Kinemage of the C-alpha trace (Angstrom):
@kinemage 1
@onewidth
@group {chain A} dominant
@subgroup {mainchain}
@vectorlist {calphas} color= white
{ca unk a 1} P -259.799 -32.674 -43.172
{ca unk a 2} L -257.566 -31.492 -40.326
{ca unk a 3} L -257.874 -33.520 -37.107
{ca unk a 4} L -256.194 -32.581 -33.827
{ca unk a 5} L -255.448 -35.353 -31.343
{ca unk a 6} L -255.772 -33.549 -28.023
{ca unk a 7} L -256.100 -33.973 -24.275
{ca unk a 8} L -254.161 -31.829 -21.814
{ca unk a 9} L -253.776 -34.880 -19.594
{ca unk a 10} L -250.626 -36.825 -20.454
{ca unk a 11} L -250.315 -40.571 -20.823
{ca unk a 12} L -253.571 -41.138 -22.703
{ca unk a 13} L -252.063 -42.487 -25.975
{ca unk a 14} L -252.222 -39.222 -27.951
{ca unk a 15} L -249.018 -39.950 -29.836
{ca unk a 16} L -249.842 -43.636 -30.325
{ca unk a 17} L -253.229 -42.629 -31.730
{ca unk a 18} L -251.809 -39.913 -33.983
{ca unk a 19} L -249.197 -42.262 -35.457
{ca unk a 20} L -251.459 -45.248 -35.995
{ca unk a 21} L -254.483 -43.293 -37.202
{ca unk a 22} L -252.283 -41.482 -39.724
{ca unk a 23} L -250.755 -44.795 -40.799
{ca unk a 24} L -254.159 -46.477 -40.964
{ca unk a 25} L -255.563 -43.730 -43.184
{ca unk a 26} L -252.523 -43.883 -45.472
{ca unk a 27} L -252.929 -47.670 -45.801
{ca unk a 28} L -256.517 -47.045 -46.906
{ca unk a 29} L -255.095 -45.040 -49.807
{ca unk a 30} L -255.511 -41.526 -48.426
{ca unk a 31} L -252.736 -38.947 -48.611
{ca unk a 32} L -251.871 -38.041 -45.026
{ca unk a 33} L -249.726 -35.373 -43.373
{ca unk a 34} L -248.821 -36.037 -39.730
{ca unk a 35} L -247.699 -32.946 -37.787
{ca unk a 36} L -245.793 -33.348 -34.522
{ca unk a 37} L -246.735 -30.292 -32.448
{ca unk a 38} L -245.516 -31.776 -29.168
{ca unk a 39} L -242.115 -30.474 -27.935
{ca unk a 40} L -241.435 -33.952 -26.505
{ca unk a 41} L -241.037 -35.027 -30.155
{ca unk a 42} L -242.150 -38.617 -29.579
{ca unk a 43} L -243.864 -38.844 -32.956
{ca unk a 44} L -240.768 -37.442 -34.615
{ca unk a 45} L -238.572 -40.053 -32.926
{ca unk a 46} L -240.684 -42.815 -34.429
{ca unk a 47} L -239.920 -41.611 -37.942
{ca unk a 48} L -236.428 -40.200 -37.356
{ca unk a 49} L -233.975 -42.089 -35.144
{ca unk a 50} L -233.334 -40.139 -31.894
{ca unk a 51} L -229.577 -40.226 -32.602
{ca unk a 52} L -230.218 -37.997 -35.611
{ca unk a 53} L -230.500 -34.342 -34.614
{ca unk a 54} L -233.493 -32.502 -36.038
{ca unk a 55} L -232.586 -29.192 -37.612
{ca unk a 56} L -234.502 -26.235 -36.155
{ca unk a 57} L -234.957 -24.933 -39.700
{ca unk a 58} L -236.608 -28.206 -40.759
{ca unk a 59} L -239.067 -28.369 -37.861
{ca unk a 60} L -242.513 -27.024 -36.990
{ca unk a 61} L -240.835 -24.342 -34.860
{ca unk a 62} L -239.582 -22.648 -38.006
{ca unk a 63} L -243.121 -22.570 -39.392
{ca unk a 64} L -244.817 -21.202 -36.276
{ca unk a 65} L -242.144 -18.716 -35.194
{ca unk a 66} L -240.276 -17.836 -38.399
{ca unk a 67} L -243.194 -18.061 -40.858
{ca unk a 68} L -241.414 -20.676 -42.983
{ca unk a 69} L -243.734 -22.284 -45.561
{ca unk a 70} L -244.966 -25.682 -44.437
{ca unk a 71} L -243.725 -27.515 -47.580
{ca unk a 72} L -240.173 -26.499 -46.603
{ca unk a 73} L -240.300 -28.689 -43.474
{ca unk a 74} L -242.422 -31.608 -44.682
{ca unk a 75} L -240.448 -34.854 -44.623
{ca unk a 76} L -241.217 -38.054 -46.478
{ca unk a 77} L -241.464 -41.390 -44.690
{ca unk a 78} L -240.752 -44.851 -46.022
{ca unk a 79} L -244.507 -45.406 -46.115
{ca unk a 80} L -246.560 -44.599 -49.173
{ca unk a 81} L -248.983 -41.681 -48.805
{ca unk a 82} L -247.607 -40.652 -45.390
{ca unk a 83} L -245.589 -37.460 -44.848
{ca unk a 84} L -244.790 -35.752 -41.565
{ca unk a 85} L -243.593 -32.495 -40.024
{ca unk a 86} L -240.957 -32.922 -37.277
{ca unk a 87} L -241.142 -31.301 -33.863
{ca unk a 88} L -238.253 -29.669 -31.988
{ca unk a 89} L -237.484 -29.105 -28.305
{ca unk a 90} L -237.607 -25.340 -28.960
{ca unk a 91} L -241.377 -25.684 -29.307
{ca unk a 92} L -241.459 -25.910 -25.508
{ca unk a 93} L -240.916 -22.140 -25.374
{ca unk a 94} L -243.339 -21.203 -28.133
{ca unk a 95} L -246.152 -20.206 -25.761
{ca unk a 96} L -243.924 -17.550 -24.182
{ca unk a 97} L -242.636 -16.370 -27.548
{ca unk a 98} L -246.122 -16.165 -29.051
{ca unk a 99} L -247.373 -14.220 -26.022
{ca unk a 100} L -245.250 -11.299 -27.225
{ca unk a 101} L -246.416 -11.486 -30.839
{ca unk a 102} L -248.519 -8.659 -32.260
{ca unk a 103} L -250.067 -10.526 -35.181
{ca unk a 104} L -252.967 -13.013 -35.059
{ca unk a 105} L -250.760 -15.398 -33.109
{ca unk a 106} L -253.462 -18.065 -32.783
{ca unk a 107} L -253.799 -18.539 -36.539
{ca unk a 108} L -250.184 -19.047 -37.588
{ca unk a 109} L -250.482 -22.815 -37.959
{ca unk a 110} L -253.798 -22.480 -39.792
{ca unk a 111} L -252.263 -20.171 -42.366
{ca unk a 112} L -249.434 -22.649 -42.920
{ca unk a 113} L -251.742 -25.668 -43.231
{ca unk a 114} L -254.129 -23.838 -45.576
{ca unk a 115} L -251.305 -23.705 -48.130
{ca unk a 116} L -251.127 -27.523 -48.345
{ca unk a 117} L -254.699 -28.616 -47.599
{ca unk a 118} L -255.432 -29.415 -51.228
{ca unk a 119} L -252.469 -31.827 -51.355
{ca unk a 120} L -253.659 -34.077 -48.505
{ca unk a 121} L -256.874 -35.890 -47.669
{ca unk a 122} L -256.090 -35.795 -43.950
{ca unk a 123} L -253.831 -33.697 -41.754
{ca unk a 124} L -253.335 -35.235 -38.294
{ca unk a 125} L -251.847 -33.069 -35.503
{ca unk a 126} L -250.268 -34.628 -32.406
{ca unk a 127} L -250.618 -31.994 -29.675
{ca unk a 128} L -248.741 -31.398 -26.407
{ca unk a 129} L -250.417 -32.288 -23.084
{ca unk a 130} L -251.350 -28.673 -22.412
{ca unk a 131} L -253.831 -26.003 -23.477
{ca unk a 132} L -251.373 -23.227 -24.309
{ca unk a 133} L -251.047 -21.094 -27.429
{ca unk a 134} L -249.438 -23.902 -29.410
{ca unk a 135} L -252.456 -26.137 -28.819
{ca unk a 136} L -254.803 -23.216 -29.534
{ca unk a 137} L -253.019 -22.842 -32.892
{ca unk a 138} L -253.834 -26.465 -33.624
{ca unk a 139} L -257.480 -26.014 -32.622
{ca unk a 140} L -257.824 -22.954 -34.854
{ca unk a 141} L -256.321 -24.913 -37.757
{ca unk a 142} L -258.486 -28.010 -37.235
{ca unk a 143} L -261.862 -29.118 -38.489
{ca unk a 144} L -262.265 -31.777 -35.812
{ca unk a 145} L -260.838 -32.911 -32.481
{ca unk a 146} L -260.214 -36.507 -31.479
{ca unk a 147} L -259.884 -36.878 -27.717
{ca unk a 148} L -258.155 -40.004 -26.363
{ca unk a 149} L -259.058 -40.791 -22.758
{ca unk a 150} L -257.348 -43.465 -20.708
{ca unk a 151} L -259.807 -45.792 -18.988
{ca unk a 152} L -258.005 -45.402 -15.682
{ca unk a 153} L -258.750 -43.685 -12.393
{ca unk a 154} L -258.563 -39.851 -12.680
{ca unk a 155} L -259.044 -40.212 -16.454
{ca unk a 156} L -261.943 -37.748 -16.496
{ca unk a 157} L -259.865 -35.063 -14.789
{ca unk a 158} L -259.402 -32.095 -17.110
{ca unk a 159} L -262.096 -32.979 -19.645
{ca unk a 160} L -264.287 -30.105 -18.463
{ca unk a 161} L -261.414 -27.659 -18.958
{ca unk a 162} L -260.792 -29.093 -22.418
{ca unk a 163} L -264.439 -28.578 -23.320
{ca unk a 164} L -264.266 -24.997 -22.021
{ca unk a 165} L -261.243 -24.350 -24.239
{ca unk a 166} L -263.085 -25.749 -27.263
{ca unk a 167} L -266.031 -23.452 -26.527
{ca unk a 168} L -263.683 -20.482 -26.123
{ca unk a 169} L -262.151 -21.156 -29.541
{ca unk a 170} L -265.629 -21.372 -31.092
{ca unk a 171} L -267.210 -18.405 -29.313
{ca unk a 172} L -264.337 -15.999 -29.931
{ca unk a 173} L -264.645 -16.764 -33.649
{ca unk a 174} L -261.117 -18.159 -33.780
{ca unk a 175} L -262.701 -21.275 -35.291
{ca unk a 176} L -266.484 -21.323 -35.015
{ca unk a 177} L -266.721 -24.638 -36.894
{ca unk a 178} L -264.537 -26.663 -34.514
{ca unk a 179} L -266.258 -29.833 -33.338
{ca unk a 180} L -265.363 -33.039 -31.544
{ca unk a 181} L -265.025 -35.902 -34.010
{ca unk a 182} L -264.992 -38.439 -31.232
{ca unk a 183} L -263.779 -39.554 -27.825
{ca unk a 184} L -261.529 -42.615 -27.816
{ca unk a 185} L -261.196 -44.999 -24.871
{ca unk a 186} L -257.568 -46.109 -24.551
{ca unk a 187} L -255.467 -48.427 -22.373
{ca unk a 188} L -258.540 -50.551 -21.769
{ca unk a 189} L -258.110 -53.564 -19.520
{ca unk a 190} L -260.469 -56.214 -18.193
{ca unk a 191} L -260.805 -54.455 -14.830
{ca unk a 192} L -263.658 -52.856 -12.947
{ca unk a 193} L -261.953 -49.474 -13.178
{ca unk a 194} L -261.702 -49.659 -16.989
{ca unk a 195} L -265.316 -50.726 -17.312
{ca unk a 196} L -266.509 -48.000 -14.939
{ca unk a 197} L -264.596 -45.228 -16.717
{ca unk a 198} L -265.786 -46.358 -20.145
{ca unk a 199} L -269.358 -46.402 -18.852
{ca unk a 200} L -268.977 -42.867 -17.458
{ca unk a 201} L -267.534 -41.633 -20.747
{ca unk a 202} L -270.389 -43.105 -22.758
{ca unk a 203} L -272.946 -41.613 -20.371
{ca unk a 204} L -271.287 -38.178 -20.527
{ca unk a 205} L -270.413 -37.958 -24.242
{ca unk a 206} L -273.053 -40.290 -25.674
{ca unk a 207} L -272.603 -41.111 -29.345
{ca unk a 208} L -269.373 -39.112 -29.539
{ca unk a 209} L -267.517 -42.035 -27.959
{ca unk a 210} L -266.101 -44.332 -30.623
{ca unk a 211} L -267.293 -47.920 -30.547
{ca unk a 212} L -263.654 -48.927 -30.953
{ca unk a 213} L -261.736 -49.278 -27.691
{ca unk a 214} L -257.920 -49.370 -27.744
{ca unk a 215} L -256.601 -52.147 -25.491
{ca unk a 216} L -253.449 -52.026 -23.437
{ca unk a 217} L -251.141 -53.862 -25.831
{ca unk a 218} L -247.360 -54.235 -25.728
{ca unk a 219} L -247.131 -54.319 -29.531
{ca unk a 220} L -248.141 -50.652 -29.666
{ca unk a 221} L -245.200 -49.598 -27.490
{ca unk a 222} L -242.802 -52.015 -29.189
{ca unk a 223} L -243.709 -50.583 -32.600
{ca unk a 224} L -242.557 -47.153 -31.410
{ca unk a 225} L -239.199 -48.543 -30.296
{ca unk a 226} L -238.785 -50.117 -33.741
{ca unk a 227} L -239.478 -46.732 -35.364
{ca unk a 228} L -242.618 -47.853 -37.125
{ca unk a 229} L -246.397 -48.111 -36.719
{ca unk a 230} L -248.256 -51.100 -35.339
{ca unk a 231} L -249.636 -52.206 -38.735
{ca unk a 232} L -246.082 -52.708 -39.932
{ca unk a 233} L -244.664 -54.155 -36.712
{ca unk a 234} L -247.451 -56.487 -35.586
{ca unk a 235} L -250.401 -56.483 -38.015
{ca unk a 236} L -252.297 -59.247 -36.199
{ca unk a 237} L -251.945 -57.826 -32.682
{ca unk a 238} L -254.975 -56.593 -30.756
{ca unk a 239} L -253.586 -53.049 -30.951
{ca unk a 240} L -253.319 -53.229 -34.734
{ca unk a 241} L -256.830 -54.623 -35.129
{ca unk a 242} L -258.232 -51.915 -32.839
{ca unk a 243} L -256.591 -49.039 -34.727
{ca unk a 244} L -257.781 -50.540 -38.004
{ca unk a 245} L -261.344 -50.393 -36.663
{ca unk a 246} L -260.797 -46.832 -35.415
{ca unk a 247} L -259.573 -45.817 -38.870
{ca unk a 248} L -262.797 -47.148 -40.382
{ca unk a 249} L -264.875 -45.228 -37.819
{ca unk a 250} L -263.008 -41.988 -38.497
{ca unk a 251} L -263.539 -42.355 -42.246
{ca unk a 252} L -267.234 -43.087 -41.682
{ca unk a 253} L -267.677 -40.011 -39.481
């Protein structure tokens, strides 16, 4: 199954969710490929120290723009069952480059992933905070979307546009089977604002909202700075326990 983590609004824990969901699935014994499709490369920096320069030829850019086979850029991690594809800053210009392409430019990532689907139980894609052609490539390649939403003021801004983009992908036959796997409440705090936003999300999306809520937890951010996932860094933290529950919900769905 290919799952895109997406929301064009930044700061909603997309990368944190991609990393820890991928890690959680791998710890459950599934073979997982984590793809960093965000030019900011935050996921990549968790697995490769930022002082180490990522080769353009060994990044997702080379797959999307140069048609390199995906296995050529897949990197191993020190964690069993978890592989990943690095991002590169050059991905920030991919939307402009793809706009000039004459082929089926929205299906390039799908074609690449199709070649390795039988080798992985899950492919998790961390997307940029935008709805450009790079994100459309991810949507076309995906079976499901997981949408993290921060339980903060203005959190619902942009969700209508995201839904319109999903419908566009389905109705234009780019990927008629694309569905939302679930909506995830993140950065939850014991405040009236958090409670109000979560209530609004559950009223709007109904059963699509995961029962699991990701709390605001320093261990999640600290794990990133230690170049690891939260299960490794702080297995008993509230963040770790929450992502473990999310992993179970994703498997069940």
